[in-house]
C-alpha positions, -999 to +999 in steps of 0.1 A: +547+757-210+579+774-222+606+765-249+613+729-229+594+712-266+614+736-290+622+721-324+658+716-311+660+713-274+690+703-253+692+665-251+710+643-229+734+620-242+717+587-252+746+562-244+750+558-208+787+549-207+793+579-233+773+602-211+792+596-179+824+597-195+817+633-213+809+644-179+840+635-165+860+649-195+840+684-191+844+681-155+808+691-154+802+695-114+764+693-118+762+658-133+795+648-111+786+661-076+752+676-074+761+691-038+775+720-062+744+734-069+718+716-046+702+735-020+671+714-003+665+744+022+631+751+002+619+718+017+613+735+053+580+736+064+568+716+032+548+683+036+559+658+009+543+627+001+564+598-017+550+565-026+577+540-016+595+554+006+603+523+025+639+516+006+664+528-019+658+558-033+625+569-018+634+561+017+667+586+009+641+613-004+623+609+030+657+614+052+663+640+028+633+656+033+632+658+068+667+667+071+659+700+054+631+710+081+603+694+059+576+665+067+579+634+048+545+610+044+556+576+033+528+557+018+538+523+007+527+485+014+545+477+043+576+499+061+610+484+068+635+486+095+653+511+079+622+533+077+612+525+115+643+537+124+635+570+109+599+572+122+613+574+154+632+607+152+606+626+141+588+644+111+577+615+091+543+599+089+539+559+080+506+550+059+510+511+052+490+488+031+489+512+001+497+489-031+493+521-058+478+486-082+447+486-059+415+511-063+401+501-029+430+512-011+430+548-025+408+561+002+428+545+028+454+567+020+435+598+012+420+596+047+453+587+065+465+621+049+453+645+073+463+677+057+474+686+020+504+682+008+528+707-012+551+680-034+539+646-042+562+622-053+551+593-074+584+570-067+566+532-062+582+513-088+592+475-099+616+464-121+611+424-132+646+405-122+651+380-156+661+397-188+630+393-211+633+386-252+614+371-279+649+348-286+663+350-326+685+324-327+686+316-290+660+309-267+639+339-253+620+346-222+588+367-217+565+369-186+531+386-199+518+387-161+549+403-148+547+426-179+512+438-167+521+445-133+550+465-142+528+486-161+501+483-136+526+499-109+547+520-129+521+541-150+483+531-143+500+534-103+508+569-105+477+578-121+459+563-099+477+579-061+477+612-080+436+611-093+431+602-057+448+630-038+438+657-064+399+649-058+401+646-025+415+680-025+451+673-008+472+687-039+462+719-026+477+732+005+466+770+022+454+780-013+490+771-035+488+746-056+510+717-053+533+700-075+533+665-090+571+649-092+568+613-113+600+593-112+599+576-146+628+563-164+651+570-195+639+538-206+608+554-215+622+569-243+610+554-278+640+570-293+670+559-267+663+524-278+677+522-308+710+531-287+704+516-256+686+482-267+708+483-304+700+452-327+722+423-315+737+395-339+720+366-347+719+345-317+734+368-290+720+376-260+696+405-260+677+421-229+650+439-242+633+440-210+599+448-225+581+449-194+603+475-181+605+498-211+566+496-220+555+505-183+581+539-187+571+548-217+531+542-208+539+565-178+550+591-198+523+594-220+498+592-188+519+622-178+522+642-201+480+642-207+479+646-169+500+676-169+473+690-195+448+683-172+460+698-145+474+728-158+436+749-153+445+735-119+480+751-120+495+720-107+530+715-127+540+678-138+577+667-138+586+633-153+625+630-139+648+602-149+664+601-116+698+584-127+713+551-124+714+543-088+731+515-068+696+497-055+678+463-052+660+469-085+691+474-102+716+448-085+713+427-115+737+454-135+758+458-109+789+446-131+783+478-150+772+502-120+810+519-122+814+525-156+782+540-162+785+561-131+761+551-110+754+567-077+745+556-043+705+566-034+709+596-014+724+609-046+697+601-067+676+617-042+691+651-036+692+652-079+652+645-074+646+674-049+671+697-070+650+693-106+620+693-078+626+728-066+630+740-102+598+721-114+574+747-122+546+755-151+567+769-173+583+729-175+548+708-170+550+677-192+586+678-196+612+648-196+642+659-173+675+636-166+684+649-130+722+635-139+727+669-163+694+684-161+690+681-198+660+665-214+652+631-226+634+628-260+606+611-262 
């Protein structure tokens, strides 16, 4: 696995505001403008399946894959007018009815995927809207059903999809093992909770967002275990934080988009695809921040 888990790996900065400010202060062009390093030409002729490809970053991934000469497969619950418009241009297959929380639809996905793929991008996710907290010195709010749903979509769903495709022989194309990319989040870092969810004053508002953080941490431990099991098959598993993107999922934080360096999802897509190219067995099981290419601690 190389030295990605060396005693002192090069880590990204936990504080999002400081991270973005540091990138500007040091003129980190890789962070500030991914097009200075991005080359998507490797996608030409590649078959790439994207879960949740109908909107936000998923849609931008589909568009960029096709733009670079690849063939995109969007596996999602439904389509959208935006995705339909891209499908009309060609080089995209749409597999609908794929709810990643449902065991019974995995066979449908496998059956409709007529050829193996080169890359699987597990992108489907869910972030419950209202802020969650126990409530210390003020009224709290917890939604346990929504927490379990987030864990099912963001962690178990990834395993459900990847397992179905692997066991059906869809992750090896023309004798070449594919790649498994997992879009997770910095929210899954336990270490970073001490910075990003610092203890509040008594009675102050607290955005614990328990379900969101638990689902991403669960995703991360699952992915590391999966990376170990798929090692004999020479299929790398790469965990990626996609950066802060201006999407419907993060809309509730639009007031901090600017100060934290949130980007259009098309930038997030290029960041993901840049790191996808670099993903190999020497990095399998590692957790990378696509903004700066540095590791995120567990």
